[in-house]
C-alpha positions in Angstrom: -4.3 49.6 -7.7 -0.7 47.7 -8.1 2.2 49.6 -8.8 5.6 48.0 -9.5 8.8 50.0 -9.8 10.6 49.3 -12.4 13.8 51.1 -13.7 12.4 54.2 -12.0 9.2 54.1 -13.8 5.3 53.5 -12.6 3.6 50.3 -14.1 -0.2 50.2 -13.5 -2.4 47.3 -13.6 -5.3 49.2 -15.6 -7.8 46.0 -14.9 -8.2 47.5 -11.4 -8.9 51.0 -12.6 -12.1 50.4 -14.4 -15.2 48.9 -13.9 -15.3 47.0 -17.3 -12.8 45.9 -19.8 -11.5 48.7 -22.1 -8.4 49.0 -24.6 -5.6 50.3 -23.5 -5.9 53.8 -25.6 -9.1 54.4 -23.8 -7.5 53.7 -20.6 -4.9 56.3 -21.2 -7.5 58.6 -22.5 -9.2 58.1 -18.9 -6.4 58.4 -16.7 -5.0 61.5 -18.6 -8.3 63.3 -18.0 -8.1 62.1 -14.4 -4.3 63.3 -14.2 -5.2 66.5 -15.5 -8.0 67.1 -13.0 -5.5 66.1 -10.3 -2.8 68.3 -11.3 -4.9 71.0 -9.6 -4.4 69.9 -6.6 -0.7 69.4 -6.9 0.0 65.7 -8.2 2.3 65.6 -11.2 2.7 62.7 -13.3 4.6 62.4 -16.7 1.8 60.7 -18.7 4.3 59.3 -21.5 6.0 57.1 -18.6 2.7 55.2 -17.9 3.3 52.1 -20.0 3.7 48.1 -19.4 6.3 46.6 -21.6 5.4 43.8 -23.8 7.9 41.5 -21.5 6.1 42.5 -18.2 2.4 41.9 -19.8 3.3 37.9 -20.4 5.8 36.9 -18.1 4.8 35.0 -14.8 6.1 32.1 -13.0 2.7 32.4 -10.9 4.6 32.5 -7.8 3.0 35.8 -6.7 -0.2 35.7 -8.5 -1.7 35.7 -12.0 0.6 38.9 -12.9 -1.4 40.7 -16.0 -3.0 37.6 -17.3 -6.9 37.8 -17.2 -9.8 35.7 -17.3 -12.4 37.7 -19.1 -14.7 35.2 -21.6 -18.2 34.9 -20.3 -18.2 31.9 -22.7 -15.8 29.9 -20.7 -17.1 26.9 -18.7 -14.6 28.2 -15.5 -11.4 29.9 -14.6 -7.9 28.6 -14.7 -7.0 27.9 -10.8 -3.3 29.1 -9.5 -2.6 26.2 -7.0 0.7 24.2 -6.1 1.2 20.4 -5.0 -0.9 17.7 -6.5 -4.4 17.9 -8.1 -7.3 15.8 -7.9 -7.8 13.3 -9.0 -4.9 11.1 -9.2 -3.1 10.1 -12.3 -3.6 13.5 -13.7 -2.4 16.8 -13.3 1.3 17.6 -11.9 2.8 17.0 -8.4 5.1 19.9 -8.2 5.6 23.3 -10.2 8.2 23.9 -12.8 9.5 27.0 -11.8 10.9 25.5 -8.0 10.1 21.9 -9.1 8.5 21.1 -5.6 5.2 21.2 -4.2 5.6 24.8 -2.5 5.7 26.1 -6.2 2.8 27.7 -8.0 1.3 26.9 -11.4 -2.0 27.2 -13.0 -4.3 24.3 -14.0 -7.4 24.0 -15.8 -10.4 23.3 -13.1 -11.9 19.8 -12.2 -14.9 19.5 -14.8 -16.3 16.1 -15.4 -18.8 15.9 -18.4 -18.9 14.5 -21.9 -19.3 17.5 -23.5 -16.3 20.0 -24.6 -15.6 22.5 -22.3 -13.2 25.7 -23.0 -10.9 27.3 -20.2 -8.8 30.5 -21.5 -6.4 33.0 -20.1 -5.7 36.5 -22.1 -2.8 38.9 -21.8 -2.6 42.3 -22.2 -2.6 43.6 -25.7 0.8 43.5 -27.1 2.5 46.4 -29.6 3.8 45.4 -32.7 7.6 44.8 -32.3 10.5 46.1 -34.5 11.4 42.4 -34.8 10.1 38.7 -34.0 9.6 37.7 -30.4 9.8 34.4 -29.1 7.1 33.3 -26.4 8.0 30.6 -24.4 6.1 28.6 -21.5 6.1 25.1 -20.0 3.1 23.0 -20.1 1.7 19.7 -18.2 -0.6 17.2 -20.0 -1.4 14.1 -18.2 -4.2 12.0 -18.0 -5.9 9.6 -19.9 -8.5 11.8 -20.6 -6.5 14.9 -21.7 -7.9 16.5 -24.7 -6.1 19.6 -26.3 -3.8 22.9 -25.1 -3.9 25.7 -28.0 -2.3 29.0 -27.8 -4.1 31.6 -29.9 -3.6 35.4 -31.2 -6.8 37.2 -31.2 -6.3 39.9 -33.9 -6.9 40.4 -36.4 -8.5 37.3 -36.7 -8.2 34.3 -34.4 -5.2 32.2 -35.3 -3.9 29.0 -33.9 -0.1 28.9 -33.4 0.5 26.2 -31.1 -1.7 22.9 -30.3 -0.6 19.6 -28.5 -3.3 16.8 -28.0 -3.7 13.9 -25.4 -1.7 12.5 -22.7 2.0 13.3 -22.5 2.7 11.7 -19.1 3.8 13.3 -15.9 6.3 15.7 -17.2 6.4 19.8 -17.7 7.1 19.9 -21.4 8.8 23.1 -23.4 6.7 24.9 -25.8 7.5 27.9 -27.6 5.9 30.4 -30.3 7.7 32.9 -32.5 5.4 36.2 -32.6 6.1 38.3 -35.9 3.0 40.8 -35.0 2.1 43.5 -37.7 -1.0 44.8 -35.4 -1.8 44.8 -31.6 -2.4 41.7 -30.6 -3.8 39.3 -27.8 -2.2 35.9 -26.8 -4.8 33.4 -25.2 -3.8 30.1 -23.8 -6.9 27.6 -24.2 -7.2 24.3 -22.7 -10.2 22.2 -23.8 -11.6 19.3 -21.8 -14.0 16.6 -23.4 -15.1 13.8 -20.9 -13.6 11.8 -18.1 -11.8 13.3 -15.0 -8.6 12.5 -15.5 -8.1 15.4 -18.0 -5.9 18.6 -16.0 -4.0 21.0 -18.3 -1.1 22.9 -16.3 0.8 26.1 -17.4 4.0 27.5 -15.7 6.4 30.0 -16.3 5.4 31.9 -19.5 8.1 34.1 -20.9 8.4 36.6 -23.5 11.7 37.7 -25.2 12.9 40.4 -27.6 14.5 37.7 -30.2 13.1 34.8 -32.4 12.9 31.6 -30.9 15.9 28.9 -31.5 15.5 25.7 -33.3 12.2 24.1 -31.6 12.5 21.3 -29.6 11.2 17.7 -30.2 7.6 17.0 -29.8 6.9 14.9 -26.7 5.6 11.4 -27.1 2.2 10.9 -26.1 1.2 8.4 -23.5 -0.3 5.3 -25.6 -4.2 4.7 -24.3 -4.5 1.9 -22.4 -5.4 -1.5 -24.2 -8.0 -2.6 -21.8 -10.4 -0.4 -20.0 -8.7 0.5 -16.7 -10.5 -0.4 -13.2 -12.5 2.1 -11.7 -9.7 3.8 -9.2 -9.7 2.3 -5.1 -10.4 6.1 -4.2 -13.4 7.0 -6.7 -16.3 5.7 -8.1 -18.2 6.2 -11.4 -19.6 7.0 -13.9 -19.6 10.7 -12.8 -22.2 12.2 -15.0 -25.8 10.5 -14.4 -29.2 11.1 -16.4 -32.3 8.6 -16.2 -32.6 5.5 -16.5 -29.3 5.3 -15.4 -29.8 6.7 -11.9 -28.8 4.6 -9.4 -25.0 4.9 -8.1 -23.0 4.2 -5.2 -19.5 5.0 -3.6 -16.7 3.2 -4.7 -16.6 -0.7 -4.0 -19.7 -0.4 -2.3 -20.5 -2.3 -0.1 -16.9 -2.7 0.8 -14.5 -0.3 2.0 -14.8 3.0 -0.1 -10.8 3.6 0.2 -9.2 6.6 2.1 -8.1 10.1 0.7 -11.1 10.3 -1.9 -12.8 13.4 -3.0 -15.2 12.0 -5.7 -17.9 14.0 -7.4 -21.2 12.8 -9.2 -23.3 15.4 -11.1 -26.8 14.2 -11.6 -28.7 15.9 -14.5 -32.5 16.2 -16.0 -33.9 18.3 -18.6 -34.4 22.2 -18.2 -37.6 23.1 -15.9 -37.5 19.8 -14.3 -35.6 18.9 -10.6 -34.6 16.2 -9.1 -35.5 13.9 -6.3 -32.5 11.8 -4.6 -33.5 8.9 -2.5 -30.6 7.4 -0.3 -31.1 3.2 -0.2 -28.3 3.2 2.0 -25.7 5.1 4.2 -22.9 4.2 6.2 -19.6 6.2 6.5 -17.4 6.9 9.0 -18.8 9.6 11.1 -17.4 13.1 11.2 -14.0 12.3 9.0 -16.1 10.9 5.9 -18.5 13.3 4.4 -21.0 13.4 1.4 -22.0 16.6 0.9 -25.2 17.3 -1.3 -25.6 20.6 -3.4 -28.5 22.2 -5.4 -27.2 22.6 -9.0 -23.5 22.4 -10.3 -20.9 24.8 -10.1 -19.6 27.6 -7.8 -23.4 29.2 -7.6 -24.5 25.9 -6.2 -26.4 25.9 -2.9 -26.0 23.5 0.2 -28.5 21.1 0.7 -27.1 18.5 3.0 -23.9 17.6 4.5 -24.3 13.8 5.7 -22.0 11.7 7.8 -22.1 8.6 9.9 -24.3 5.3 9.8 -27.6 7.2 9.4 -28.4 9.2 6.2 -31.2 11.9 5.7 -34.7 11.0 7.0 -36.4 12.2 3.8 -35.3 12.6 0.4 -33.8 15.7 -1.1 -34.7 17.9 -3.8 -33.1 20.2 -6.0 -34.8 23.6 -7.4 -32.2 23.5 -10.5 -32.0 20.7 -13.2 -28.8 19.5 -11.8 -27.6 18.1 -8.3 -24.0 17.9 -7.1 -22.7 15.2 -4.8 -19.1 15.5 -3.4 -17.4 12.5 -1.4 -14.6 13.4 0.8 -12.8 10.7 3.2 -9.7 11.0 5.5 -6.8 9.0 5.8 -8.1 6.0 7.9 -11.2 4.5 8.9 -14.4 3.3 6.5 -18.0 2.1 6.2 -20.0 0.6 3.9 -20.7 3.4 1.7 -23.7 4.5 0.2 -25.7 3.6 -2.4 -28.7 6.0 -3.9 -30.7 6.8 -7.0 -32.6 9.5 -8.0 -35.8 10.6 -10.2 -36.8 14.1 -12.1 -40.2 15.6 -12.8 -41.9 18.8 -12.4 -41.7 20.8 -9.1 -41.1 17.7 -7.0 -41.1 18.3 -3.0 -42.9 21.5 -3.5 -46.5 22.1 -2.2 -49.3 22.8 -4.7 -49.4 26.6 -5.1 -52.5 27.9 -3.2 -55.7 29.5 -5.0 -55.7 33.1 -5.6 -56.2 35.0 -2.3 -54.8 32.6 -0.2 -51.5 33.0 1.5 -49.2 29.8 1.6 -47.4 28.7 5.3 -44.0 27.2 4.9 -45.1 23.9 5.7 -47.2 24.5 2.5 -50.5 24.5 3.7 -52.7 27.4 2.7 -54.7 29.9 4.8 -56.9 32.9 3.9 -55.3 35.8 2.4 -56.4 38.0 5.3 -54.9 35.7 8.1 -51.5 37.3 7.2 -50.3 39.8 10.0 -53.5 40.2 11.5 -52.2 39.2 15.4 -53.4 35.6 14.9 -51.4 32.6 14.2 -53.0 30.6 11.5 -50.3 28.6 10.1 -48.6 25.3 11.9 -45.2 27.0 11.8 -46.8 30.5 12.5 -45.2 31.9 8.9 -48.1 34.1 8.5 -47.0 36.2 11.3 -43.4 36.0 10.8 -42.4 39.4 9.0 -44.7 42.1 10.2 -42.9 44.4 11.6 -39.6 46.1 10.7 -37.4 49.1 12.7 -37.1 52.0 10.5 -33.2 52.5 10.2 -31.9 55.6 11.0 -34.9 56.3 13.3 -36.5 55.3 16.3 -39.6 54.1 14.6 -41.3 51.0 14.4 -43.5 49.4 11.9 -46.0 46.4 12.1 -47.9 45.2 9.3 -51.8 44.8 10.0 -53.1 42.8 7.0 -52.4 45.1 4.5 -51.5 48.4 6.3 -48.2 49.4 7.7 -48.7 51.2 10.9 -46.4 53.1 13.3 -46.1 51.9 16.8 -47.0 55.1 18.7 -48.1 54.1 22.6 -47.5 55.8 25.8 -47.4 52.2 27.4 -44.8 51.0 25.6 -42.1 49.2 28.0 -39.1 47.4 28.2 -41.0 43.8 28.2 -42.4 45.0 24.8 -39.1 46.1 23.6 -37.5 42.9 24.4 -40.0 40.8 22.6 -39.8 43.0 19.6 -35.8 43.0 19.7 -36.2 39.2 19.5 -39.2 39.1 17.2 -36.8 41.1 14.7 -33.8 38.4 15.1 -32.1 41.3 17.2 -30.5 40.5 20.6 -31.9 40.8 24.1 -32.0 44.6 24.8 -32.4 47.6 22.8 -31.0 51.4 23.2 -33.6 53.6 25.1 -36.5 51.1 24.2 -35.6 51.5 20.5 -35.9 48.7 18.4 -32.0 48.4 17.3 -29.3 46.2 18.0 -28.2 45.3 21.8 -26.7 47.7 24.2 -23.2 46.5 25.2 -20.7 48.7 27.7 -18.0 46.4 28.2 -15.8 49.2 26.6 -12.0 48.7 26.8 -8.7 50.0 24.9 -7.6 48.1 22.0 -4.2 46.6 22.9 -2.6 43.1 22.6 -2.0 40.2 20.4 -3.7 36.6 19.5 -0.4 35.2 17.5 2.4 36.3 19.9 0.1 38.4 22.2 -1.0 38.9 25.7 -3.5 37.4 27.7 -7.2 39.1 27.9 -8.3 40.5 31.1 -11.1 37.9 32.8 -14.6 39.4 31.7 -13.5 41.4 28.8 -15.1 39.6 26.4 -18.1 38.2 27.9 -19.7 36.9 24.5 -17.0 34.8 23.3 -17.7 31.3 23.8 -15.4 28.1 23.6 -17.1 25.5 21.5 -15.7 22.1 22.5 -16.0 18.4 20.6 -15.9 15.5 22.6 -14.7 17.9 25.5 -11.7 19.2 23.8 -11.7 22.9 22.5 -12.2 23.3 18.6 -13.6 26.7 17.6 -14.6 30.0 18.9 -18.1 31.3 18.5 -20.0 34.6 19.4 -23.2 34.9 21.8 -25.8 36.7 20.2 -29.0 35.8 22.5 -30.0 34.0 25.4 -29.9 30.6 23.3 -28.0 31.5 20.1 -24.5 31.2 19.0 -22.6 32.6 15.5 -20.0 30.7 14.4 -18.1 29.6 11.3 -19.6 27.0 8.9 -16.3 25.1 8.5 -16.4 24.6 12.4 -19.6 22.6 12.3 -19.1 20.9 8.6 -19.2 17.2 9.5 -20.0 17.7 13.0 -23.7 18.7 12.3 -25.2 15.7 12.7 -24.1 14.3 15.7 -24.7 17.1 18.3 -24.4 15.3 21.4 -20.9 15.7 21.0 -20.7 19.4 21.0 -20.7 21.4 24.2 -20.6 25.4 24.5 -18.4 27.0 27.3 -19.5 30.5 28.6 -17.7 32.8 30.6 -14.4 30.9 30.3 -11.3 32.7 30.7 -8.7 29.9 31.3 -8.9 26.4 29.5 -7.9 24.7 32.7 -10.8 26.5 34.8 -13.8 25.0 33.2 -15.1 24.3 36.9 -15.1 28.2 37.8 -18.4 29.3 39.4 -18.3 31.9 36.6 -18.2 29.3 34.0 -21.8 27.7 32.2 -21.8 24.9 29.7 -24.8 24.5 27.4 -25.4 21.7 25.0 -26.5 22.6 21.3 -29.9 21.0 19.6 -29.7 22.5 16.6 -26.8 23.8 13.8 -27.7 25.5 10.8 -25.0 26.0 8.0 -25.6 29.1 5.4 -26.4 27.2 2.1 -24.3 29.2 0.0 -21.4 27.8 2.2 -18.5 26.3 -0.1 -15.5 24.8 1.6 -13.8 24.8 -1.5 -14.1 28.8 -2.5 -14.7 29.7 1.7 -17.6 31.3 0.6 -20.5 32.2 3.1 -18.3 30.6 6.1 -21.0 31.0 8.5 -23.3 28.9 11.0 -25.5 29.5 13.7 -26.2 27.2 17.0 -28.9 26.8 19.2 -28.2 25.9 22.7 -30.8 23.2 24.5 -30.9 25.7 27.4 -30.9 29.6 27.5 -27.6 30.8 29.1 -28.0 33.0 32.2 -26.4 36.5 31.8 -23.8 37.4 34.5 -21.0 39.9 34.4 -18.9 37.2 32.6 -21.7 36.3 30.2 -23.3 38.6 28.0 -24.5 38.9 24.4 -22.9 40.7 21.3 -24.3 43.4 19.1 -25.2 42.4 15.6 -24.8 45.1 12.8 -27.6 46.2 10.4 -27.9 44.5 7.1 -25.4 46.0 4.6 -23.7 48.3 7.6 -20.0 48.5 6.8 -16.8 49.7 9.0 -14.1 51.7 7.1 -10.9 50.3 6.1 -8.2 50.9 8.3 -10.4 51.0 11.5 -8.5 48.9 14.4 -11.0 46.2 15.6 -10.5 43.4 18.3 -10.2 39.7 17.9 -9.5 36.9 20.6 -9.4 33.3 21.1 -7.8 30.2 22.5 -6.3 29.6 19.0 -2.5 28.7 18.6 0.3 31.9 19.6 1.9 31.6 16.4 1.9 29.3 13.1 3.5 26.0 14.7 3.1 27.4 18.3 0.9 25.6 21.0 -2.5 26.1 22.3 -3.0 28.7 25.1 -4.5 28.5 28.4 -5.6 32.0 28.9 -7.7 33.6 26.5 -5.8 36.0 24.1 -6.7 39.2 22.4 -5.1 41.2 19.5 -6.2 44.5 17.7 -6.0 44.4 13.9 -6.9 47.2 11.3 -9.3 46.4 8.3 -7.7 46.0 5.2 -9.1 47.5 2.0 -10.9 44.9 -0.3 -8.8 45.3 -3.5 -5.6 45.2 -1.3 -6.8 41.9 0.3 -7.4 40.2 -3.0 -3.8 41.1 -4.4 -2.4 39.7 -1.4 -4.5 36.6 -1.4 -4.4 35.9 -5.2 -5.4 32.3 -4.6 -8.6 32.8 -3.1 -11.7 34.9 -4.5 -12.1 37.5 -1.9 -16.1 38.5 -2.1 -18.2 41.2 -1.1 -19.3 38.8 1.9 -16.0 38.8 3.0 -13.6 41.0 5.2 -10.0 41.1 5.7 -7.9 42.5 8.8 -4.0 42.5 9.5 -1.0 44.4 9.5 1.2 44.7 6.0 4.4 43.6 8.0 2.4 40.7 9.9 2.9 39.5 13.3 -0.6 39.9 14.2 -3.6 37.3 13.3 -6.0 35.0 14.2 -4.5 31.1 13.8 -6.2 27.7 14.3 -8.3 27.3 16.9 -9.7 31.1 16.7 -11.8 30.0 13.8 -15.7 30.9 14.1 -14.8 33.8 17.0 -15.5 37.3 16.8 -13.8 39.9 15.1 -15.4 43.1 16.9 -15.4 46.7 16.3 -16.4 49.7 18.1 -19.2 51.3 16.6 -21.4 54.2 17.7 -20.2 53.3 21.3 -20.6 49.9 21.6 -19.0 46.5 20.5 -20.3 45.0 17.1 -19.5 42.0 15.8 -18.2 42.7 12.5 -16.5 39.3 11.3 -16.4 35.6 11.9 -13.1 34.4 12.0 -12.8 32.5 8.5 -9.3 31.3 7.0 -6.2 32.8 6.0 -2.6 31.9 4.8 -0.4 30.8 7.8 -0.8 32.9 11.0 0.5 36.3 11.1 2.7 36.4 7.9 3.4 39.5 6.4 1.3 40.8 3.6 -1.1 37.8 4.3 -4.2 39.3 6.0 -6.6 37.1 8.1 -10.5 36.7 6.5 -13.8 36.7 8.0 -17.2 36.4 7.2 -18.7 39.6 6.7 -21.6 39.3 9.3 -23.5 42.3 7.7 -23.9 40.4 4.6 -25.9 37.8 6.8 -27.9 40.0 8.9 -31.2 39.1 7.2 -30.4 35.1 7.3 -29.4 35.3 10.8 -32.5 37.0 11.8 -34.9 34.9 9.8 -33.4 31.6 11.0 -34.0 32.4 14.5 -37.4 33.5 14.1 -37.7 29.9 11.9 -36.0 28.0 14.5 -39.1 25.5 14.7 -38.6 24.3 11.4 -36.0 21.8 10.6 -34.7 23.7 7.2 -35.8 26.7 5.3 -35.3 28.4 2.2 -32.1 30.1 2.8 -30.4 27.5 5.4 -29.5 24.0 5.9 -30.0 22.7 9.2 -29.7 19.5 11.4 -31.2 19.3 14.7 -31.1 16.8 17.8 -34.3 15.0 16.9 -32.8 13.6 13.9 -29.3 12.7 15.1 -28.0 9.2 16.1 -24.9 7.8 17.3 
């Protein structure tokens, strides 16, 4: 619920009240019924004053969000993006907004969408009431790029009418547009950007305004930039073509095998027919290690999954296979350094890379081999990867009962000879931590309780030993991120911490029992190497989705007073908004501050999901994220805290609720920090730990030291 005070009245955005789109009259009816019921409890609201003026429905500078503009068409090819600064690729889109005329101001722009077919992107207003006189709709539009197609303004009632249209490239300028609205019925205003081919096709909007007077004389229409008389060369920062189908199936980085250029952000989409999948093979691969990255995704768009993150002088040791009929490759380079680049080709077929389906009555191992169906959960390992015995037990949530599957029967454990050794084994088998409460198969017992005091940004030092589960992740001997110890040989951190650093594992070290970064030689400190990194396959560095990764130590850690594992929550377990939880790390003590020597800690309240979305409108806050912070700011995680723990006191023990992910600045008012919600990934964590002997699984992308190189 958003409320704005406007001349003493309350303006309510009804979109946040209802689970689906409804018209204003129905919204008023439902709200009225709710108010009548609420009146019995002493709440009195003048229903007649609940309204949104037409100007408020449309006026928007996009500095504080999308205002009342909505993106609702299921048939659209994507959503307009609220952003600031330059767009990608170069020679397309704005560099500054119109409102402030600088790179800090916001505007909205159509998303990057290569492809030769016609694509539509729409934003809708709330319905406008018929006015007593004509009104003027004005706006500023930016259509720059040799591939720009069309911008239209539509009125959707009673029939769709085009009232404004501009085509093609008008150069790197903001242009003024206006439409006089003579409405006789309730009408919705729609801005539609149309794209058709190429990548330099951005369309942007800013400063939409509705006034109660007719428009003045129309401004002169801007002049189109004439198309080039010769085909422009391939830009130095990107390659092409970008949409590939067989037989045009071989492609390479820009200028291969010469330098591919700096600050590139290139994307290729591989296509095949519906029902087929793609096999990708690299003929050569050599890019600057860690800083230049090729990301391969299964599918296209926001629902694609991560297949590989490649960097350095050695490509994947095996071909990559999609499950969808598309595969997307993103190539990112930094501002210096280069390599030869890469050259690859692809083929398509049916079920490429998938083992043949086992005959009826047989069980398929993850390796693809088949065993007799009775071999599953019979207590004997038959699969080479032990997958036949991998999912044969479960803890009955809310009770002390433990159940194991024996062939086709599910049996409850009831044994007088049960002991702590069996508890330890069972907890580890189920993917939990080292020990269990009263021999019950639940999360780990944690007893390092303390008061919730202090700050990370501008805060106080933590007491030595108060955070025995926190880990300093160091790359080439320098602290870069935090992590949490969740077992003798497992760490949980943020995916963005290990992204691009998931191949050359010899540069990673994990430091435990550390209180001061300058005292790594303390007798209380232990250091371990990492031999496996697993990034969640749903991770997307652009949307920040599924920002979580798991790391395995080369050698198990020894638990001490200063080194203890942290509890994991059950799948789907949530902590109530408003709960004060704790964060800690060696990150910056202010947005422009320095890195501290001593571990800092803070307490922050959990924020309601809807409120967080309103305060961070430039991101999509999903159910696999949670937010924490004070409305007035001042307390937050900061650079260097990423990957570290957000913990809450739950049922008498500290539980890892979140993994530090991202934010806007550090400790800014109404800008909470965002964390990966650990309970959304509990099953993935357990499965990853169980299947650690495999280099990859259906739910993970992993790299291990066995196939890395310098």
